[in-house]
C-alpha positions, 0 to 999 in steps of 0.5 A: 708627518704632522698636521701641516704636512698632511694638510699640504699633501692633500693638494688643496682638495677640501674633502681630502684635506678634512679626511687627511686631518681627521684620519687618526681618529677613524679606525679600521673600516669606519672610513667607509661611513664618510663621503667619498672625498673624505674617504680618500683623505683618510686613506691618503693619510694612512698611506703617508704614515706607512710611507713615512714610518718605513723610509730610511731617511726618516729612520736616520732622523729618529735614530738620532733621538732614540736614545733619549726619547725611545718610541716617542722619537717618531712623534718628535720627528713628525713635529720637527719635519713640520717645522722645516716645511713651515720655515721653508714654506715659500719653496713649496707653495706660492700662497703665504703661509699665514693666508694658507693656514687661515684658509684651512682654519676657515675650512675646519669651521665650515666642516665642524659637523663632520669632525671627530670628537677629539678634533672638535675639542682641539680645534679652538685651541689650535686656532686661538694659539695658531699652532700651525704658524707656530711651527715656523719658529724654534720657539713655537716648536718648543711650545708644541713639544712642551704641550706634547710632553704634558699629554704624556704626563711628563714621561716622554721628556719631549720638551727637551728635544729642542736641544737636539733640534738646535744641535743637529739642525742642518742634519734634520733639515737636509733629511727633511728636504730629501725625504719630502721630495719623495713624499710629495711624489708618493702623495700625488701618485696616491691621490691619482690612484684613489681617484681611479678606484 
């Protein structure tokens, strides 16, 4: 899953949200250097990634892209799934997406000292271009895919994946909706498990 889903699945716990958001930059046992709630967020992130990567519904989505994008297919599906979460946000949360995202950006600003170097560098661009809100439109997803392709020195061709998104839009959306229900249950149970450690 991509940024918006990881934030959402943190259940509005601020420490868990920050840990979940910075987790990709925390390797191995280094998570133990962080406060308890942030540790939980890092471990939740790892659990979400493992659950997602091994799920048969997600594999259906990635298989559709594999011929053209190879091992980047999983990254693309993460971004596409965030699109469907943003687009259908009112199904999953009562707070309007714009307000929810602004609250998250404020949390990031207030947590700046504890962020990883990569997130600190990325944060100004994320906020000024409002990446999270841009996920809600195909145009926004297209821009994100262009940026991701640039990060691979234009080798991934991810910028073309919007073609498959439009061609198989209903299939991707149905797969996301089915999978995300299971992921929500998994994440809630994982948080309970982490609270009891």
